[in-house]
C-alpha positions in Angstrom: -30.7 -31.1 -18.2 -28.4 -31.9 -21.0 -25.1 -30.1 -21.5 -26.3 -28.0 -24.5 -29.4 -26.9 -22.5 -27.3 -25.8 -19.6 -25.0 -23.8 -21.8 -28.0 -22.2 -23.5 -29.7 -21.3 -20.1 -26.5 -19.6 -19.1 -26.3 -17.7 -22.3 -30.0 -16.6 -22.0 -30.3 -15.8 -18.3 -27.0 -15.2 -16.6 -24.9 -12.0 -16.8 -21.7 -12.3 -18.8 -19.3 -11.4 -16.0 -17.1 -14.4 -16.2 -15.2 -16.1 -19.0 -16.2 -19.7 -18.4 -14.4 -22.8 -19.5 -16.5 -25.3 -21.6 -17.3 -27.9 -19.0 -20.2 -28.5 -16.6 -19.1 -30.0 -13.2 -21.4 -32.2 -11.2 -19.2 -33.9 -8.6 -16.1 -33.3 -6.7 -14.0 -35.4 -4.3 -10.6 -34.4 -3.0 -8.5 -33.0 -5.9 -10.8 -34.5 -8.6 -13.7 -32.9 -10.4 -16.1 -34.8 -12.6 -18.0 -33.2 -15.4 -21.5 -34.0 -16.7 -20.0 -36.3 -19.4 -18.0 -38.3 -16.8 -14.6 -36.8 -17.6 -12.4 -36.4 -14.6 -10.1 -33.4 -14.0 -7.2 -32.9 -11.6 -8.1 -29.7 -9.8 -5.0 -27.7 -8.9 -6.9 -24.4 -8.4 -9.9 -25.5 -6.4 -12.4 -22.7 -6.1 -9.9 -19.9 -6.3 -8.4 -21.1 -3.0 -11.8 -21.8 -1.4 -11.3 -25.6 -1.2 -8.0 -25.8 0.6 -9.0 -29.3 1.8 -10.2 -30.4 -1.6 -13.8 -30.9 -2.6 -16.3 -32.3 0.0 -13.8 -33.1 2.8 -15.4 -35.6 5.2 -14.9 -33.5 8.3 -16.5 -30.5 6.6 -19.3 -32.5 5.1 -19.9 -34.3 8.4 -20.2 -30.9 10.2 -22.6 -29.6 7.6 -24.8 -32.7 7.6 -25.0 -32.6 11.4 -26.1 -29.0 11.5 -28.3 -28.6 8.4 -31.2 -30.5 9.9 -31.1 -28.5 13.1 -30.7 -24.8 12.3 -29.4 -23.0 9.3 -29.7 -19.3 10.0 -30.5 -16.9 12.8 -29.9 -13.1 12.8 -26.9 -11.6 14.6 -29.0 -10.0 17.4 -29.4 -13.6 18.7 -26.7 -15.8 20.2 -25.4 -18.8 18.3 -23.1 -21.4 20.0 -21.2 -22.3 16.9 -20.3 -18.7 16.2 -19.0 -18.3 19.7 -16.9 -21.5 19.4 -15.5 -20.5 16.0 -14.5 -17.0 17.3 -12.7 -18.7 20.2 -10.9 -21.1 17.9 -9.8 -18.3 15.5 -8.4 -16.2 18.3 -6.6 -19.2 19.6 -4.8 -20.0 16.4 -4.3 -16.3 15.3 -3.8 -13.7 18.0 -5.6 -12.3 21.0 -8.5 -10.3 19.5 -12.1 -10.0 18.7 -13.9 -11.0 15.5 -16.6 -9.6 13.1 -18.1 -12.3 10.8 -19.2 -11.6 7.3 -19.7 -13.6 4.0 -16.7 -13.0 1.8 -13.2 -11.6 1.4 -14.5 -8.4 -0.2 -16.9 -7.9 2.7 -14.0 -8.5 5.2 -12.0 -5.9 3.5 -14.9 -3.5 3.4 -15.2 -4.0 7.2 -11.5 -3.3 7.7 -11.8 -0.1 5.6 -14.7 1.1 7.8 -12.8 0.1 10.9 -9.7 2.0 9.8 -11.8 5.1 9.1 -13.5 4.8 12.5 -10.1 4.3 14.1 -8.8 7.5 12.5 -11.5 9.7 14.0 -10.4 11.8 15.8 -6.8 12.3 14.7 -4.1 14.6 16.1 -4.7 18.3 15.4 -1.9 18.6 12.9 -3.6 15.8 10.8 -6.6 18.1 10.2 -8.8 16.4 12.8 -9.1 13.0 11.0 -6.8 10.2 9.9 -8.6 8.6 6.9 -6.0 7.7 4.2 -5.3 4.1 3.4 -2.2 2.9 1.6 -2.3 -0.3 -0.5 0.2 -1.7 -3.1 0.2 -1.8 -6.8 -1.0 -5.1 -8.3 -2.8 -5.9 -5.1 -6.3 -7.4 -5.2 -8.7 -7.0 -2.4 -12.2 -7.6 -3.9 -14.8 -6.1 -6.2 -17.1 -4.1 -4.0 -16.5 -0.4 -4.1 -14.2 0.0 -1.1 -12.3 -3.2 -1.8 -12.1 -2.3 -5.5 -10.6 1.1 -4.6 -8.1 -0.7 -2.3 -7.1 -2.9 -5.2 -4.1 -1.4 -6.9 -5.0 -2.4 -10.5 -6.5 0.1 -12.9 -7.9 -2.6 -15.2 -10.3 -3.7 -12.4 -11.3 -0.2 -11.6 -12.0 0.9 -15.1 -15.6 2.0 -15.7 -16.5 2.4 -12.0 -15.5 6.0 -11.3 -15.8 7.8 -9.0 -14.0 5.5 -6.6 -13.8 5.9 -2.9 -11.5 8.8 -2.0 -8.6 8.6 0.4 -6.5 5.7 -1.1 -2.8 5.7 -2.1 -0.9 3.0 -4.0 2.8 2.2 -3.7 5.0 -0.4 -5.4 5.0 -3.8 -3.7 8.2 -4.6 -1.6 9.4 -0.9 -2.0 9.9 0.4 1.5 11.1 3.8 0.4 7.9 4.4 -1.6 5.7 3.4 1.3 7.6 5.7 3.7 7.1 8.6 1.3 3.4 7.9 1.1 2.8 7.9 4.9 1.7 11.1 6.5 -0.3 12.4 9.5 -3.6 11.4 7.8 -2.6 7.8 7.2 -5.0 5.5 9.1 -4.0 2.1 7.8 -1.8 0.1 5.4 -3.6 -2.9 3.8 -1.2 -5.5 2.6 -1.2 -9.0 1.0 1.8 -11.0 2.1 1.6 -12.8 -1.2 -0.1 -11.0 -4.1 -2.2 -13.8 -5.5 -4.1 -12.3 -8.5 -1.2 -9.9 -8.8 1.1 -12.7 -9.9 2.2 -14.6 -6.8 4.6 -11.9 -5.6 5.9 -12.7 -2.1 6.7 -9.9 0.4 10.2 -10.0 1.9 10.6 -10.4 5.7 12.5 -7.1 5.9 9.7 -5.2 4.1 7.0 -6.6 6.4 8.9 -6.1 9.6 9.8 -2.5 8.6 6.1 -1.8 7.9 5.2 -3.2 11.3 7.7 -0.8 12.9 6.3 2.2 10.9 2.8 1.4 12.0 3.8 1.0 15.6 5.7 4.4 15.6 3.0 6.3 13.9 -0.1 4.6 15.3 -1.2 3.3 11.9 -3.2 0.1 11.6 -1.5 -2.8 9.8 -4.2 -4.7 8.0 -3.2 -8.0 6.5 -5.4 -9.4 3.7 -5.0 -13.2 4.3 -8.0 -14.2 2.3 -5.9 -16.5 0.2 -2.8 -17.0 2.4 -4.8 -18.0 5.4 -5.9 -21.4 6.6 -2.5 -23.2 6.0 -2.0 -22.3 2.3 1.6 -21.2 3.0 2.5 -24.0 5.4 1.6 -22.0 8.5 -2.0 -21.5 9.6 -1.7 -17.8 8.6 0.9 -16.2 6.4 2.0 -13.7 9.0 3.5 -16.5 11.1 6.4 -16.6 8.6 7.3 -13.0 9.3 7.6 -12.8 13.1 5.0 -10.0 13.4 1.3 -9.7 14.3 -1.1 -7.5 12.4 -3.6 -5.1 14.0 -6.3 -6.4 11.8 -6.5 -9.5 9.7 -9.1 -10.4 7.0 -10.1 -14.0 6.2 -12.5 -15.8 3.9 -12.2 -18.3 1.0 -10.9 -21.6 2.7 -12.3 -20.7 6.1 -15.7 -22.2 5.2 -14.5 -25.3 3.3 -16.8 -24.3 0.4 -19.5 -22.4 2.2 -19.4 -18.5 2.1 -17.9 -17.0 5.2 -15.5 -14.1 5.9 -14.0 -12.7 9.1 -12.1 -9.7 10.3 -10.0 -10.1 13.4 -8.8 -7.1 15.4 -6.5 -6.9 18.4 -8.4 -6.9 21.6 -7.2 -3.4 22.6 -8.7 -2.0 19.4 -12.0 -3.7 19.6 -13.9 -0.7 21.1 -13.5 1.2 17.9 -16.7 -0.4 16.6 -19.8 0.4 18.7 -23.2 -1.4 18.4 -25.0 -0.3 15.2 -21.9 0.9 13.4 -21.6 -2.2 11.2 -23.5 -5.4 10.4 -24.1 -8.3 8.0 -27.5 -10.1 7.6 -26.3 -13.6 6.7 -23.0 -13.5 8.4 -21.8 -16.2 10.9 -24.8 -18.4 10.6 -24.9 -21.7 12.6 -24.3 -23.7 9.3 -21.3 -21.8 8.0 -19.7 -21.6 11.4 -20.1 -25.4 11.9 -18.4 -25.9 8.5 -15.5 -23.6 9.4 -15.0 -25.5 12.7 -14.8 -28.6 10.6 -12.1 -27.0 8.4 -10.0 -26.0 11.5 -10.4 -29.5 12.9 -9.3 -31.1 9.7 -6.3 -28.9 9.3 -4.9 -30.0 12.6 -6.1 -33.6 12.8 -5.0 -34.3 9.3 -1.6 -32.6 9.8 -2.2 -30.4 6.7 0.6 -27.9 7.4 3.1 -30.8 7.6 1.9 -31.9 4.2 2.2 -28.4 2.7 5.8 -28.2 4.0 6.6 -31.5 2.4 4.7 -31.1 -0.9 5.3 -27.4 -1.5 9.1 -27.8 -2.1 8.6 -30.9 -4.1 6.1 -29.2 -6.4 8.5 -26.2 -6.7 11.3 -28.7 -7.6 9.3 -30.3 -10.3 8.2 -27.0 -11.8 11.8 -25.8 -11.8 12.6 -28.9 -13.7 10.2 -27.6 -16.4 12.0 -24.2 -16.2 15.3 -25.9 -17.1 13.5 -27.6 -20.0 11.6 -24.6 -21.4 13.1 -21.1 -22.1 9.6 -19.6 -21.9 9.5 -20.2 -18.1 11.1 -17.1 -16.6 10.6 -17.8 -12.9 8.9 -20.2 -10.4 8.1 -18.5 -7.2 5.8 -18.7 -4.2 5.5 -20.1 -0.7 4.0 -23.4 0.5 1.4 -24.4 -2.0 0.7 -20.9 -3.4 2.9 -21.0 -6.6 3.3 -18.9 -9.7 5.1 -19.8 -12.9 6.0 -16.7 -14.8 6.3 -17.0 -18.5 7.9 -14.9 -21.2 4.8 -15.3 -23.3 1.1 -15.1 -22.8 0.0 -18.1 -20.7 -3.7 -18.3 -21.8 -3.1 -21.0 -24.5 -1.1 -23.2 -22.0 -3.8 -22.8 -19.3 -6.5 -23.8 -21.8 -4.4 -26.7 -23.1 -4.0 -28.0 -19.5 -7.8 -27.8 -19.1 -8.4 -29.8 -22.3 -5.9 -32.4 -21.0 -7.7 -32.6 -17.6 -5.7 -30.3 -15.4 -7.3 -27.2 -13.8 -4.9 -24.3 -13.1 -5.2 -20.5 -13.5 -3.5 -17.8 -15.5 -3.2 -14.3 -14.0 -1.7 -11.1 -15.2 -1.5 -12.6 -18.7 1.7 -14.5 -18.2 1.7 -16.1 -14.8 0.3 -19.7 -14.3 -1.1 -19.8 -10.8 -1.1 -23.1 -9.1 -2.9 -23.5 -5.7 -3.8 -27.1 -5.2 -5.6 -28.7 -2.3 -3.3 -28.8 0.7 -3.8 -32.6 1.2 -2.6 -33.5 -2.2 -0.1 -36.4 -2.8 3.2 -36.6 -4.7 1.5 -38.9 -7.2 -1.0 -36.1 -8.0 1.9 -33.6 -8.3 3.7 -35.8 -10.7 0.5 -36.2 -12.8 -0.1 -32.5 -12.8 3.4 -31.6 -13.8 3.3 -34.2 -16.5 0.2 -32.7 -18.0 1.6 -29.2 -17.8 4.8 -30.4 -19.5 2.6 -31.9 -22.3 0.6 -28.8 -22.6 3.6 -26.5 -23.0 5.1 -28.9 -25.6 1.8 -29.0 -27.5 1.5 -25.2 -27.6 5.1 -24.7 -28.7 4.5 -27.1 -31.5 1.2 -25.6 -32.6 2.4 -22.0 -32.7 4.9 -21.1 -35.4 4.9 -17.4 -34.8 8.4 -15.7 -34.6 7.8 -14.9 -30.9 7.1 -18.6 -30.0 9.8 -19.8 -32.3 12.4 -17.8 -30.4 11.0 -19.1 -27.1 11.0 -22.8 -28.0 12.7 -25.4 -25.8 16.2 -24.8 -24.8 
């Protein structure tokens, strides 16, 4: 099919639930995507954090090729050796626990919500016989299914889908006093992103996270960490919680776990595992031999290729280069993040800069209107960082020259 035909088929037959960029991609390798016309793009936001190892990593592709000719799918009432091995590996690198496999981050969060509700039944008498409330943070993002959407602390995503799931409270991020005030005898769980990704790359402080862990211990509340984006070495540790000196009761994973194939997982501490009984939860496609083999390839690559060492080297270098742009342009308010999960907050809307980067061959993301979100493949090189920052520099310069509005005029280069 020609490009114009593909665009037309999308327009005619696919629901308009995404704002798409005008390119059709047909090939990817590492940090480079190639479109249908042969133009190459440096991808610094691969798959919304799905492709932590870049596109088509050899160890992932090798695992998929080996498995796909043998067995793709079997139901979960049958045993699957790759699922068993993946569960063992995840427990080894995370914490002593048991795992439920699913297909996405939203599904992992839905599982955690159901787990928390089951955990809260029964509750102490003074709690009214049931602990069911779940606390999340403002500007969090946990998914688009109804439970995950309700857990998401952003009204703009919830608009139009009332009534939402009852029993949720929202508190400001990094505000311990607000969280303490929200906790009561009916609180079953606190769901937390250690770094709010879609919310603007807001990083939780160590003091905040440790205090929440203490509250949960004292009041028998589940601490549920949403590591859908921070997991699988994104922050320089295999999981984000490793930076904080705590262990969650429940952890949700997805995105990069499958190396491009759809897989999610919920890990719970072993002493809590009996909360779920046979028949209480399930997922038809989850944990198939194919996706589990791919995930095993991801884990193998992370350790064999010393990915976390590269993140710890390249993350600070990328931050340094971006802070160089901050010194150059007054429109950059702050550069923040951890590892290779970085946000560049602007004093203006970032959409035009994001689109200009795309036109120049650099793929990044803009979230919350004014935060450029940069989450490149974890095996990137300094040469690729230099090229990306050079393109971003040129994009900012071009937009500032194009726009002669008073707002932009005041925010020109310092």
